[in-house]
Z-matrix of the N, CA and C atoms (Angstrom, degrees):
N
C 1 1.498
C 2 1.470 1 111.43
N 3 1.285 2 118.47 1 121.55
C 4 1.451 3 121.80 2 -179.82
C 5 1.502 4 114.24 3 -62.77
N 6 1.279 5 115.44 4 142.83
C 7 1.403 6 123.67 5 -179.06
C 8 1.542 7 108.79 6 -106.77
N 9 1.341 8 117.07 7 123.81
C 10 1.517 9 118.10 8 176.81
C 11 1.470 10 108.53 9 -98.17
N 12 1.338 11 112.85 10 134.34
C 13 1.415 12 120.37 11 173.50
C 14 1.501 13 111.95 12 -101.59
N 15 1.268 14 114.76 13 125.06
C 16 1.464 15 118.73 14 -179.68
C 17 1.514 16 110.03 15 -116.24
N 18 1.341 17 107.04 16 129.89
C 19 1.488 18 117.18 17 -176.49
C 20 1.628 19 107.79 18 -98.75
N 21 1.207 20 116.30 19 122.47
C 22 1.502 21 119.42 20 177.08
C 23 1.488 22 114.31 21 -127.34
N 24 1.341 23 117.23 22 155.65
C 25 1.444 24 124.38 23 174.27
C 26 1.549 25 106.94 24 -88.43
N 27 1.316 26 113.52 25 136.74
C 28 1.459 27 116.41 26 174.58
C 29 1.598 28 103.08 27 -138.93
N 30 1.305 29 114.42 28 159.32
C 31 1.569 30 122.60 29 179.91
C 32 1.435 31 103.51 30 -103.59
N 33 1.388 32 120.39 31 120.22
C 34 1.389 33 124.99 32 171.00
C 35 1.471 34 109.73 33 -124.83
N 36 1.327 35 113.14 34 124.20
C 37 1.471 36 119.75 35 -176.69
C 38 1.474 37 115.12 36 49.80
N 39 1.378 38 114.24 37 42.45
C 40 1.356 39 118.59 38 -179.48
C 41 1.546 40 120.59 39 79.77
N 42 1.308 41 113.20 40 -1.99
C 43 1.427 42 119.95 41 -179.69
C 44 1.540 43 113.29 42 -113.51
N 45 1.296 44 119.60 43 134.03
C 46 1.412 45 121.81 44 176.21
C 47 1.492 46 109.87 45 -80.02
N 48 1.397 47 116.05 46 133.00
C 49 1.393 48 123.16 47 179.24
C 50 1.545 49 111.20 48 -144.03
N 51 1.297 50 120.08 49 155.91
C 52 1.399 51 115.45 50 -179.52
C 53 1.541 52 108.91 51 -108.72
N 54 1.319 53 113.59 52 148.75
C 55 1.425 54 122.43 53 -176.56
C 56 1.571 55 110.63 54 -131.50
N 57 1.347 56 115.96 55 130.61
C 58 1.379 57 121.20 56 -178.37
C 59 1.531 58 108.56 57 -106.93
N 60 1.342 59 115.85 58 118.28
C 61 1.453 60 123.03 59 176.19
C 62 1.537 61 110.21 60 -136.51
N 63 1.350 62 116.11 61 158.95
C 64 1.413 63 124.77 62 167.93
C 65 1.479 64 111.22 63 -60.52
N 66 1.353 65 121.67 64 140.58
C 67 1.394 66 123.25 65 -177.32
C 68 1.526 67 114.99 66 -55.55
N 69 1.247 68 112.66 67 -34.97
C 70 1.653 69 113.99 68 176.65
C 71 1.524 70 108.40 69 -62.90
N 72 1.398 71 122.47 70 -36.02
C 73 1.414 72 118.76 71 -178.76
C 74 1.485 73 111.31 72 -74.22
N 75 1.264 74 117.62 73 -31.86
C 76 1.571 75 118.58 74 173.25
C 77 1.484 76 111.33 75 -63.77
N 78 1.365 77 118.82 76 -37.45
C 79 1.437 78 126.03 77 -177.92
C 80 1.494 79 109.59 78 -64.15
N 81 1.445 80 118.60 79 -50.90
C 82 1.380 81 121.45 80 -178.12
C 83 1.477 82 109.89 81 -70.82
N 84 1.292 83 121.04 82 -36.22
C 85 1.508 84 124.16 83 179.07
C 86 1.508 85 106.69 84 -61.86
N 87 1.240 86 121.63 85 -48.56
C 88 1.459 87 122.51 86 175.26
C 89 1.526 88 116.97 87 -57.52
N 90 1.396 89 112.68 88 -40.25
C 91 1.534 90 114.59 89 173.73
C 92 1.530 91 109.91 90 -66.05
N 93 1.380 92 119.67 91 -38.72
C 94 1.419 93 122.17 92 -178.94
C 95 1.546 94 111.34 93 -57.88
N 96 1.322 95 108.52 94 -50.26
C 97 1.497 96 118.64 95 -179.92
C 98 1.650 97 110.52 96 -57.40
N 99 1.290 98 118.10 97 -42.65
C 100 1.430 99 124.72 98 -175.15
C 101 1.612 100 104.50 99 -70.50
N 102 1.353 101 116.73 100 -43.86
C 103 1.450 102 118.18 101 -175.95
C 104 1.564 103 108.76 102 -62.74
N 105 1.337 104 116.07 103 -36.22
C 106 1.545 105 123.47 104 -177.91
C 107 1.471 106 115.46 105 -79.94
N 108 1.477 107 115.02 106 -13.19
C 109 1.432 108 116.90 107 176.92
C 110 1.526 109 109.84 108 81.68
N 111 1.419 110 113.41 109 31.86
C 112 1.455 111 120.87 110 -178.54
C 113 1.479 112 109.15 111 -123.40
N 114 1.341 113 115.79 112 166.90
C 115 1.525 114 115.39 113 169.59
C 116 1.560 115 101.32 114 -90.73
N 117 1.315 116 108.33 115 167.79
C 118 1.480 117 119.65 116 170.92
C 119 1.505 118 117.64 117 -54.77
N 120 1.294 119 112.41 118 -40.94
C 121 1.526 120 123.06 119 172.68
C 122 1.494 121 109.81 120 -59.87
N 123 1.332 122 120.72 121 -46.71
C 124 1.438 123 117.57 122 -176.93
C 125 1.558 124 109.82 123 -72.75
N 126 1.253 125 120.76 124 -35.21
C 127 1.518 126 118.06 125 -179.02
C 128 1.539 127 106.96 126 -64.57
N 129 1.320 128 116.97 127 -49.21
C 130 1.503 129 125.24 128 -179.90
C 131 1.538 130 107.82 129 -55.76
N 132 1.327 131 121.75 130 -44.10
C 133 1.435 132 125.11 131 178.36
C 134 1.460 133 110.65 132 -63.18
N 135 1.344 134 124.13 133 -38.02
C 136 1.372 135 126.55 134 176.26
C 137 1.584 136 111.53 135 -66.44
N 138 1.290 137 112.78 136 -47.15
C 139 1.462 138 117.78 137 172.67
C 140 1.588 139 112.41 138 -57.62
N 141 1.212 140 116.86 139 -40.71
C 142 1.429 141 122.35 140 176.51
C 143 1.609 142 115.92 141 -56.58
N 144 1.334 143 109.79 142 -37.79
C 145 1.462 144 116.30 143 179.84
C 146 1.592 145 114.55 144 -65.88
N 147 1.278 146 115.48 145 -27.53
C 148 1.450 147 121.58 146 -176.39
C 149 1.522 148 115.79 147 -104.29
N 150 1.212 149 116.77 148 -0.54
C 151 1.495 150 121.22 149 -172.75
C 152 1.512 151 112.23 150 -73.12
N 153 1.317 152 113.26 151 154.32
C 154 1.524 153 117.77 152 172.66
C 155 1.534 154 107.84 153 -117.14
N 156 1.237 155 120.60 154 -29.35
C 157 1.468 156 123.99 155 179.35
C 158 1.486 157 115.34 156 -104.70
N 159 1.351 158 118.43 157 -149.63
C 160 1.526 159 115.99 158 174.23
C 161 1.462 160 111.72 159 -76.73
N 162 1.339 161 114.86 160 160.16
C 163 1.479 162 127.55 161 -175.74
C 164 1.498 163 109.82 162 -56.61
N 165 1.330 164 123.67 163 -49.63
C 166 1.361 165 124.50 164 -177.91
C 167 1.479 166 115.32 165 -60.47
N 168 1.415 167 112.56 166 -44.17
C 169 1.384 168 113.75 167 174.26
C 170 1.499 169 117.95 168 -65.77
N 171 1.339 170 119.26 169 -30.54
C 172 1.424 171 126.00 170 176.28
C 173 1.538 172 110.27 171 -68.49
N 174 1.303 173 114.33 172 -37.70
C 175 1.494 174 116.08 173 177.42
C 176 1.464 175 114.32 174 -67.33
N 177 1.468 176 115.53 175 -37.48
C 178 1.439 177 117.75 176 -179.76
C 179 1.478 178 111.55 177 -68.02
N 180 1.440 179 117.00 178 -37.90
C 181 1.475 180 119.44 179 174.34
C 182 1.419 181 111.39 180 -62.43
N 183 1.317 182 119.13 181 -43.57
C 184 1.498 183 121.36 182 -178.25
C 185 1.513 184 110.57 183 -61.77
N 186 1.350 185 119.93 184 -38.65
C 187 1.506 186 123.04 185 179.70
C 188 1.469 187 105.20 186 -66.35
N 189 1.370 188 121.33 187 -50.78
C 190 1.372 189 123.79 188 -176.92
C 191 1.574 190 114.98 189 -59.25
N 192 1.354 191 111.36 190 -42.60
C 193 1.515 192 115.43 191 174.63
C 194 1.529 193 112.93 192 -63.85
N 195 1.290 194 116.98 193 -36.53
C 196 1.451 195 120.75 194 -179.37
C 197 1.506 196 112.52 195 -69.75
N 198 1.320 197 115.81 196 -33.03
C 199 1.469 198 124.28 197 179.98
C 200 1.555 199 104.78 198 -70.65
N 201 1.279 200 122.53 199 -35.22
C 202 1.365 201 129.75 200 -175.49
C 203 1.490 202 110.82 201 -80.09
N 204 1.387 203 116.92 202 -23.07
C 205 1.401 204 122.28 203 178.45
C 206 1.533 205 109.18 204 96.60
N 207 1.374 206 120.85 205 15.85
C 208 1.371 207 121.33 206 -175.71
C 209 1.540 208 111.34 207 -86.58
N 210 1.383 209 118.16 208 -17.22
C 211 1.446 210 123.02 209 178.95
C 212 1.474 211 109.27 210 -128.63
N 213 1.390 212 109.30 211 153.31
C 214 1.484 213 111.67 212 174.94
C 215 1.491 214 112.18 213 -125.18
């Protein structure tokens, strides 16, 4: 199955940056933000504060942890 990478602009700590993720990760990330009453930028900013590696990887790990029930 082909994987489509989508590049989107987000605002993190007041700065615009672009993030490349597979479409499925964008979909779940948007759902998580909505469920938590946050904007996508707010959720990405929170992820950014706790990351060790690059932002795209941190977002993927956050999404996977959320789906596993490890994060709220």
